[in-house]
N, C-alpha and C positions, 0 to 999 in steps of 0.2 A: 110767080117769080117776085122777088123783092125789087121794087123799082130802083134802078141806079146801082144796084149792088153787083149785078152780073150784066155785062154788056150784051147787046143783041148777038154780036158775033160769037161770044163764048156760049151763050144760051143755045145757039144753033148747033154748036159742037157738043151739046149735052151738059155743059157746066151748070151746076146748081149751087145756090148758097148753102153753106154748111151751118151746123149748129155750134161750131167751135170757132171763136174769133180770136185772132192773135193780134195784139197791138203793142207798140212800144210804150214805155212810161213817158210821163211829161219830163222833158229834159231839164235837169237842174239849172242849166245855163241858157235855156231857150227863151225866145220871146213870148211863148205861150204861158210861161210860169207866172202865177199870180202870188205865190207865197203861201197860199192856203194849204194846210197840211194834208187834206184828203182830196186834192184836186185830181180829176180824171182827165185823160187825154181827150182833146176836142175831137180828134178823128174817130174815136170810139163812139162818142155821143152823136156825132154827125151820122154815123152808120145807123144807129138806133132810130134817130129822127127820120132819116130818109126811108127806112124800112117800115115805119109805122105811121107815117103821116104824109100829107100832100101839101104843096105850097098853098099858103093861106090858112091852113088848119091851126088850131090852138094846141100848144104843148104846155103841160103843167108839171112843175117839179116842186114837191112839197118840202123837200130837204135840199135846197139849192146849193148850199155851201158856197163855192166860188163862182157859181153861175155858169158853169160850162155848158149845161144843157141849153140855157138861154142863148149863149154865144153860138152854139151849133144851130139852134132853131132860127136865129136871126140870119145866119149865113145861108140857110136853106129856104129863106122867104116864108118862115112860119111865124105866127104870133105866139107869144109865150108869157107865162106867169111863173116867176120864181118866188118861192116862199121859204123863209128861214127865220128862226127867232134868236139866232146866235149873233150878237153884235159884231164880232170879227167877220162873220160871213156877210152881213149886210154891208160893212165897210169895204170888203173885197169886191162885192158886186157894184157898189157905188163907183169904185175906181175903174172897174172893168167897163161899165156901161155909161158912166158919166151922165150927161144931160139927156141922153137918148132914152132914158127909162123914167118911170114914175115909181115913187116909193111910198109905202104905207107902213108906219110903225105902230104897233098895237101896244 
């Protein structure tokens, strides 16, 4: 079972995680919106992080964009590395993470 994706009560009734995930878009007027054009919903990335790692694990995103994977990892007590070479992506992540992250420009 994917930890945290099916509650013990639902698992006892036979509920299993499916291979089809449905999630809403990032609301154009929501607080989550960063303005980055390809931003993914943090709820979707939280589900991926929860299903594939444990608290304290490292999560790596080589094409980080707006940093949503990092935000999901941080919320779930994972360590993370976000990599991107696009200046607007780097600026979006700087706004999102502020002084809580370390940055390296190559």
